[in-house]
C-alpha positions as CSV (number, residue, x, y, z in Angstrom):
1,M,-27.9,117.6,126.8
2,P,-30.5,115.6,125.1
3,F,-30.5,118.3,122.3
4,S,-26.9,117.8,121.9
5,F,-27.1,114.1,121.9
6,I,-29.7,114.1,119.0
7,R,-27.6,116.5,117.1
8,W,-24.7,114.2,117.2
9,L,-26.7,111.2,116.1
10,I,-27.9,113.2,113.1
11,C,-24.3,114.1,112.1
12,I,-23.1,110.5,112.5
13,F,-26.0,109.3,110.3
14,L,-25.3,111.9,107.6
15,L,-21.7,111.2,107.8
16,G,-22.3,107.5,107.5
17,G,-24.7,107.9,104.3
18,K,-22.0,109.9,102.7
19,L,-19.3,107.3,103.5
20,Y,-21.8,104.7,102.1
21,A,-22.4,106.5,98.9
22,H,-18.8,107.3,98.3
23,S,-17.8,103.7,98.8
24,A,-20.7,102.5,96.4
25,D,-19.5,105.0,94.0
26,K,-16.0,103.8,94.2
27,T,-17.0,100.2,93.9
28,L,-18.9,101.1,90.8
29,S,-16.2,103.0,89.4
30,A,-13.9,100.1,90.1
31,I,-16.2,97.8,88.2
32,M,-16.4,100.1,85.3
33,S,-12.5,100.5,85.3
34,D,-12.2,96.7,85.0
35,L,-14.7,96.4,82.0
36,K,-13.3,95.8,78.6
37,F,-15.9,97.1,76.0
38,S,-16.1,95.9,72.7
39,T,-18.5,97.0,69.8
40,I,-22.0,95.1,69.3
41,Y,-22.1,93.6,66.0
42,G,-24.8,95.4,63.9
43,K,-25.4,98.0,66.7
44,E,-23.5,101.1,65.8
45,G,-22.3,103.3,68.7
46,L,-23.0,100.6,71.3
47,L,-20.4,98.8,73.3
48,T,-20.6,95.8,75.4
49,A,-18.7,94.2,78.2
50,E,-19.0,91.5,80.9
51,D,-18.0,92.0,84.6
52,K,-16.8,89.2,86.9
53,Q,-20.2,88.3,88.2
54,G,-21.2,87.6,84.7
55,N,-23.6,90.7,84.3
56,I,-23.6,92.3,80.8
57,W,-22.9,96.1,80.6
58,I,-23.6,98.4,77.7
59,K,-22.1,101.8,77.0
60,G,-23.6,104.2,74.7
61,N,-24.0,108.0,73.9
62,I,-26.8,110.3,73.8
63,P,-27.1,112.3,70.7
64,S,-25.5,115.7,70.9
65,S,-28.7,117.4,69.5
66,L,-30.5,116.4,72.7
67,L,-28.0,118.0,75.1
68,P,-28.7,119.5,77.3
69,G,-32.2,118.9,77.9
70,P,-34.9,116.4,78.9
71,V,-34.6,113.0,77.5
72,I,-36.5,109.7,77.5
73,F,-34.6,106.3,77.2
74,Q,-36.3,103.0,76.6
75,I,-35.3,99.6,75.4
76,S,-38.4,98.2,73.5
77,N,-37.9,94.5,74.4
78,M,-39.8,92.4,77.0
79,Q,-36.8,90.0,77.1
80,I,-34.8,93.1,78.9
81,V,-36.8,94.7,81.5
82,D,-34.8,94.3,84.6
83,Y,-31.8,96.5,84.1
84,D,-30.2,99.7,85.8
85,M,-29.2,102.8,84.0
86,Y,-26.4,105.1,84.9
87,L,-25.4,108.6,83.8
88,Q,-21.9,110.1,83.9
89,Q,-22.4,113.5,85.4
90,D,-19.8,115.8,87.0
91,G,-17.3,112.8,86.7
92,Q,-19.7,110.5,88.7
93,L,-22.1,107.8,87.6
94,I,-25.4,108.5,88.9
95,Q,-28.2,105.6,88.9
96,Q,-31.4,106.8,87.3
97,Q,-34.9,106.1,88.7
98,R,-37.2,103.8,86.4
99,N,-40.6,104.9,85.2
100,I,-40.4,108.3,87.0
101,D,-40.5,111.7,85.2
102,I,-38.4,114.7,86.1
103,K,-41.1,116.1,88.4
104,G,-41.1,112.8,90.4
105,H,-44.4,111.5,89.0
106,S,-44.8,107.8,88.1
107,I,-45.1,107.0,84.3
108,Q,-47.1,104.2,82.9
109,T,-45.5,102.8,79.8
110,R,-45.4,99.5,77.7
111,Y,-41.7,99.0,78.5
112,P,-39.3,100.4,81.5
113,V,-38.5,104.0,80.6
114,F,-35.9,106.4,82.0
115,Y,-36.9,110.3,82.0
116,F,-34.1,112.5,83.0
117,T,-32.2,115.7,82.1
118,A,-29.0,114.9,80.2
119,R,-25.8,116.8,80.6
120,D,-23.4,114.5,79.5
121,S,-23.6,112.1,76.4
122,V,-22.3,108.9,78.0
123,Y,-24.7,106.4,79.7
124,Y,-24.2,102.9,81.0
125,L,-26.6,99.9,81.2
126,N,-26.4,96.9,83.5
127,I,-28.7,94.5,81.8
128,K,-27.5,91.7,84.1
129,K,-27.7,88.3,82.5
130,Q,-30.3,89.0,79.7
131,P,-29.7,88.5,75.9
132,I,-28.7,91.6,73.9
133,Q,-29.3,90.2,70.5
134,R,-32.6,92.0,70.2
135,I,-31.8,95.2,72.1
136,E,-33.5,98.1,70.6
137,I,-32.7,101.5,72.2
138,T,-34.8,104.7,71.8
139,V,-33.2,107.9,72.9
140,D,-35.3,111.0,72.1
141,E,-36.8,114.2,73.5
142,P,-40.2,113.6,75.3
143,G,-42.5,115.3,72.6
144,R,-41.3,113.0,69.8
145,F,-41.0,110.0,71.9
146,V,-44.8,110.2,73.1
147,K,-45.8,110.9,69.5
148,Q,-44.0,108.0,68.0
149,A,-45.3,105.8,71.0
150,N,-49.0,106.7,70.2
151,I,-48.5,105.9,66.4
152,N,-47.0,102.3,67.4
153,F,-50.0,101.8,69.9
154,M,-52.4,102.6,67.1
155,V,-50.7,100.2,64.6
156,N,-50.6,97.5,67.2
157,S,-54.5,98.1,68.1
158,L,-55.4,97.4,64.4
159,Y,-53.9,93.9,64.8
160,Y,-55.5,93.5,68.2
161,G,-59.0,94.5,66.9
162,L,-58.5,92.1,63.9
163,A,-57.5,89.2,66.1
164,I,-60.4,89.9,68.4
165,M,-62.9,90.1,65.7
166,S,-61.6,86.8,64.3
167,I,-61.8,85.1,67.7
168,I,-65.5,86.3,68.2
169,F,-66.3,85.4,64.6
170,N,-65.2,82.0,64.9
171,V,-66.8,81.4,68.3
172,V,-70.3,82.4,66.8
173,L,-69.6,80.1,63.9
174,Y,-68.9,77.3,66.3
175,L,-72.2,78.0,68.2
176,I,-74.2,77.8,64.8
177,F,-72.4,74.7,63.2
178,R,-70.9,73.1,66.2
179,D,-67.8,72.4,64.1
180,K,-64.7,71.9,66.3
181,R,-62.5,73.6,63.9
182,F,-64.0,76.9,64.6
183,W,-63.2,76.8,68.3
184,L,-59.8,75.4,67.8
185,Y,-59.0,78.3,65.5
186,S,-60.3,80.7,68.1
187,L,-58.1,79.2,70.7
188,L,-55.2,79.4,68.3
189,Q,-55.8,83.1,67.6
190,L,-56.3,83.8,71.3
191,S,-52.7,82.2,72.0
192,L,-51.1,84.2,69.3
193,F,-53.0,87.4,70.6
194,L,-51.5,86.8,74.0
195,I,-48.0,86.3,72.6
196,F,-48.1,89.7,71.0
197,F,-50.0,91.2,73.7
198,Y,-47.1,90.3,76.0
199,Q,-44.2,91.2,73.7
200,D,-45.6,94.6,72.9
201,G,-45.6,95.3,76.6
202,M,-49.4,95.5,77.2
203,F,-49.2,93.2,80.4
204,Y,-46.4,95.5,81.7
205,F,-48.4,98.4,80.8
206,F,-51.7,97.3,82.6
207,T,-50.0,95.9,85.6
208,K,-47.7,99.0,85.9
209,G,-44.5,96.9,85.5
210,K,-45.4,94.5,88.3
211,W,-46.0,91.4,86.2
212,V,-43.3,90.3,84.0
213,S,-42.8,86.5,83.3
214,P,-40.7,85.2,80.5
215,H,-41.9,81.6,81.5
216,F,-45.5,82.7,80.5
217,L,-44.4,83.8,77.2
218,L,-42.5,80.3,76.6
219,W,-45.5,78.4,77.9
220,N,-47.9,80.4,75.5
221,I,-45.8,79.8,72.6
222,A,-45.7,76.0,73.3
223,I,-49.5,76.1,73.5
224,C,-49.7,77.9,70.3
225,A,-47.6,75.4,68.5
226,V,-49.6,72.5,69.8
227,L,-52.9,74.3,68.8
228,S,-51.7,75.0,65.3
229,G,-51.0,71.0,64.8
230,I,-54.3,70.2,66.3
231,F,-56.0,72.6,64.2
232,A,-54.4,71.5,60.9
233,Y,-55.3,67.9,62.0
234,Y,-59.0,68.7,61.9
235,F,-58.8,71.4,59.2
236,L,-57.2,69.1,56.7
237,D,-59.2,66.1,58.0
238,L,-55.7,64.2,58.6
239,K,-57.5,61.5,60.4
240,K,-58.6,59.9,57.2
241,K,-56.0,61.0,54.9
242,V,-52.8,60.5,57.2
243,P,-53.9,57.8,59.6
244,R,-50.2,57.9,61.3
245,F,-50.4,61.6,62.0
246,K,-51.1,61.0,65.7
247,Q,-48.4,58.5,66.1
248,I,-46.1,61.4,65.0
249,A,-47.7,64.3,66.7
250,I,-48.2,63.0,70.2
251,P,-44.5,62.5,70.9
252,I,-43.7,66.0,69.6
253,I,-46.3,67.5,72.0
254,V,-45.1,65.5,75.0
255,A,-41.4,66.6,74.2
256,I,-42.5,70.2,73.9
257,F,-44.3,70.4,77.3
258,C,-41.5,68.4,79.0
259,T,-38.8,70.7,77.8
260,V,-40.6,73.9,78.7
261,L,-41.5,72.4,82.1
262,V,-37.7,71.5,82.7
263,Y,-36.7,75.0,81.6
264,T,-39.3,76.5,84.0
265,W,-37.8,74.7,86.8
266,T,-34.2,75.0,86.1
267,D,-33.8,78.2,84.0
268,I,-31.1,76.3,82.0
269,Q,-30.7,78.1,78.6
270,L,-30.1,74.6,76.8
271,F,-33.7,73.6,77.4
272,R,-34.9,77.0,76.2
273,N,-33.0,76.4,73.0
274,L,-34.1,73.0,72.6
275,A,-37.8,74.1,73.0
276,S,-37.4,76.7,70.4
277,V,-36.4,73.9,68.0
278,L,-39.3,71.6,69.0
279,F,-41.8,74.5,68.7
280,Y,-41.5,74.3,64.8
281,L,-41.6,70.5,64.4
282,L,-45.4,70.2,64.7
283,P,-46.2,73.0,62.3
284,V,-43.4,71.7,59.8
285,V,-45.3,68.2,59.9
286,C,-48.5,69.7,59.2
287,I,-47.1,72.0,56.3
288,Y,-45.5,68.8,54.8
289,N,-48.9,66.9,54.9
290,G,-50.4,70.1,53.4
291,I,-48.0,70.2,50.5
292,K,-48.9,66.6,49.7
293,M,-52.4,67.5,49.4
294,F,-52.0,70.8,47.8
295,R,-53.5,70.0,44.4
296,E,-56.7,68.1,45.5
297,D,-57.6,69.9,48.7
298,V,-58.5,73.7,48.7
299,Y,-58.0,73.9,52.6
300,A,-54.4,72.7,52.2
301,R,-53.7,75.6,49.9
302,F,-54.9,78.1,52.6
303,L,-52.9,76.4,55.2
304,I,-49.7,76.3,53.1
305,L,-50.1,80.0,52.3
306,S,-51.0,81.0,55.9
307,F,-48.9,78.7,58.1
308,G,-46.0,78.3,55.7
309,F,-45.3,82.2,55.6
310,I,-45.9,82.7,59.4
311,A,-43.6,79.8,60.2
312,L,-40.8,81.0,57.9
313,V,-40.9,84.4,59.4
314,S,-40.8,82.9,62.7
315,V,-37.7,80.6,61.9
316,F,-35.8,83.8,60.9
317,Y,-36.9,85.6,64.0
318,T,-35.8,82.9,66.3
319,L,-32.3,82.6,64.4
320,N,-31.9,86.4,64.9
321,N,-31.8,85.6,68.7
322,Y,-28.6,83.5,68.1
323,I,-27.0,84.9,65.0
324,D,-26.0,88.5,64.3
325,S,-27.0,89.3,60.8
326,P,-28.5,92.6,59.1
327,F,-30.7,90.2,57.0
328,L,-32.2,88.5,60.1
329,S,-32.7,91.8,62.0
330,F,-35.3,92.5,59.4
331,F,-37.4,89.8,60.9
332,G,-38.7,91.5,64.2
333,M,-42.0,91.6,66.0
334,D,-43.5,93.8,63.3
335,M,-42.7,91.4,60.7
336,I,-44.5,88.5,62.6
337,R,-47.4,90.7,63.3
338,F,-47.6,91.2,59.6
339,A,-47.4,87.5,58.8
340,S,-49.9,86.9,61.6
341,T,-52.4,89.5,59.9
342,L,-51.9,87.8,56.5
343,E,-52.6,84.3,58.2
344,I,-55.9,85.6,59.9
345,I,-57.0,86.9,56.5
346,S,-56.1,83.7,54.6
347,I,-57.6,81.4,57.1
348,S,-60.7,83.6,57.5
349,F,-61.2,83.4,53.6
350,A,-61.1,79.5,54.2
351,I,-63.5,79.7,57.0
352,I,-65.9,81.7,54.9
353,Y,-65.4,79.1,52.3
354,K,-66.0,76.3,54.7
355,V,-69.2,78.1,55.9
356,R,-70.6,78.2,52.6
357,V,-69.8,74.4,52.1
358,L,-71.6,73.6,55.4
359,Q,-74.6,75.9,54.2
360,D,-74.7,73.9,50.9
361,E,-74.4,70.5,52.9
362,N,-77.1,71.5,55.3
363,E,-79.3,72.7,52.5
364,R,-78.7,69.3,50.8
365,Y,-79.4,67.2,54.0
366,R,-82.5,69.2,54.6
367,E,-83.7,68.6,50.9
368,E,-82.8,64.9,51.3
369,L,-84.7,64.7,54.6
370,N,-87.8,66.5,53.2
371,R,-87.5,64.0,50.3
372,Y,-87.4,61.0,52.6
373,L,-90.3,62.2,54.7
374,R,-92.4,62.8,51.5
375,E,-91.6,59.2,50.4
376,L,-92.5,57.8,53.8
377,E,-95.7,59.5,53.9
378,E,-96.4,58.0,50.3
379,L,-95.4,54.7,51.5
380,K,-97.8,55.0,54.5
381,N,-100.7,56.1,52.1
382,V,-99.9,53.0,49.8
383,E,-99.9,50.6,52.7
384,H,-103.1,52.0,54.1
385,T,-104.6,51.8,50.5
386,F,-103.2,48.3,50.1
387,Q,-104.8,47.3,53.5
388,K,-108.0,48.6,52.4
389,N,-108.4,47.3,48.7
390,A,-105.9,44.7,48.0
391,I,-107.0,41.2,48.3
392,K,-104.3,39.2,49.6
393,E,-103.3,35.7,48.2
394,Q,-103.2,33.3,51.0
395,P,-101.1,30.3,50.9
396,T,-102.3,26.9,49.8
397,G,-102.0,25.5,53.4
398,N,-104.2,28.3,54.9
399,T,-106.9,27.6,52.3
400,E,-107.0,24.0,53.0
401,I,-107.4,24.8,56.7
402,M,-110.5,27.1,55.9
403,Q,-112.0,24.4,54.0
404,E,-111.6,22.0,56.9
405,L,-113.2,24.5,59.3
406,K,-116.0,25.2,56.9
407,L,-116.8,21.6,56.7
408,Q,-116.1,20.9,60.4
409,Y,-118.6,23.9,61.5
410,S,-120.9,23.9,58.5
411,L,-119.8,27.5,57.5
412,T,-121.3,29.1,54.5
413,E,-119.0,30.6,51.7
414,R,-119.4,34.2,52.9
415,E,-118.7,33.3,56.6
416,T,-115.5,31.3,55.5
417,E,-114.3,34.7,53.8
418,V,-115.0,36.6,56.9
419,L,-113.1,34.0,58.9
420,M,-110.2,34.4,56.5
421,C,-110.2,38.2,56.9
422,I,-110.2,38.0,60.8
423,F,-107.3,35.6,60.4
424,N,-105.5,38.3,58.4
425,R,-106.2,40.9,61.4
426,L,-108.6,43.0,59.3
427,T,-111.0,45.3,61.2
428,N,-114.8,45.2,60.7
429,Q,-114.7,48.3,58.5
430,E,-111.8,46.7,56.3
431,I,-113.6,43.5,56.0
432,S,-116.9,45.4,54.7
433,E,-114.7,47.3,52.3
434,K,-112.8,44.2,51.0
435,L,-116.0,41.9,50.6
436,F,-118.0,44.8,49.4
437,I,-120.6,44.4,52.1
438,S,-122.2,46.5,54.6
439,L,-120.7,47.0,58.1
440,S,-123.9,45.4,59.6
441,T,-123.8,42.5,57.4
442,T,-120.2,42.1,58.4
443,K,-121.0,42.1,62.1
444,Y,-124.0,39.7,61.5
445,H,-121.5,37.1,59.9
446,I,-118.9,37.5,62.7
447,G,-121.8,36.8,65.2
448,N,-122.8,33.6,63.5
449,L,-118.9,32.6,63.5
450,Y,-118.7,33.2,67.3
451,L,-121.8,30.9,67.8
452,K,-120.6,28.2,65.3
453,L,-117.0,28.2,66.6
454,D,-118.1,28.5,70.2
455,V,-115.9,31.5,70.7
456,K,-116.1,35.0,72.5
457,N,-113.7,37.1,70.6
458,R,-111.2,37.2,67.8
459,K,-108.4,36.0,69.9
460,E,-110.2,32.7,70.4
461,I,-110.7,32.4,66.7
462,Q,-107.1,32.7,66.1
463,Q,-106.7,30.0,68.5
464,V,-109.2,27.7,66.8
465,F,-107.3,28.5,63.5
466,Y,-104.0,27.5,64.7
467,S,-105.2,24.5,66.6
468,Q,-106.7,23.3,63.4
469,A,-103.4,24.0,61.7
């Protein structure tokens, strides 16, 4: 009896699973039958449609040269990572597993990948509500796919290596010269590096597809735009040359972060589009001021050549997200990476030039400091010599006071001269050198002065003099 009951439960479970799968297949088939596909502009062989829930579907064909056989499918775009793939096989639509090979092993890639054995050429993609302007589909046999992926990774690694070297180089220069322009450029390069690192799927690769955040990319672009303006401000010394730059830049920076913050909270596409426009305002203001200083400032020339080119390429890249054009499709991530590489090289030359200028300035300051120290030493020697040998001319009033003291205390001529030296705060040795007498004779005259003036030290002699005055 128990065995029979368990057998009935298993049969009911299997029957329910088949009915659910059949109903799901009928639901999917019903959705597909209601879709009206149209050609995607500039994407030959791809059709698109939108269902009642607003999800975007794409219909494509696997090349006949790959049928039948193992195939790898991938969309190389971090803006489109959450999508489902369906293959039409034996008259049914079969959903494929993501990042799993034919043997059922997990695959670690830079973008979501589907590994399957193709029997029919038709496939469908449900990319939900993600943009399709930059959809780049790769369908190939596994061997060629892996080979091309390795080549792309090596090319990207060249840029990563150059960017990391530039960051380290500028950090070292900052530690040497303590010039904020170096660490600002390091931060700017770091933000650019993270943008490419995310767009190239490296975050997806290292986290095995668990960490994907388009908001992170938008915030990083905002930080990069702001850092480019701050770097240009110090690089071109706009504080002195364009005093009103801060009044223009600060409202733009506030608007950028507020717009990105609102989009992060609401996911309203309007704010993302507005942020895409604001990102370019601050670099454009910097480029405009650089153009005004192009002739007289060598750093402005470096800035225009580097920032101008990468800003122009970025504008075309952004426009390609909203406008379908064969010309704009040329400006992809590889073109931006190329522009960024030229920017690193150009600014690096400017930084090397700046280092040479700083070295020359340091050398000049060192020479001036040594010259000042030598002059100071010479002044000390002159002062010391003057104190030893120069006979100071005293004002007429002091001479009259000395004559009065001479008469009042019956001082000799030599004692009067010694008294004048004591008043001028000369030491015993200096008095002997000035009056050309021996040190013992000097002490003898000073002793007589103590007796005649009835004092015990030099301070009391000064008081006698001031009392007489």
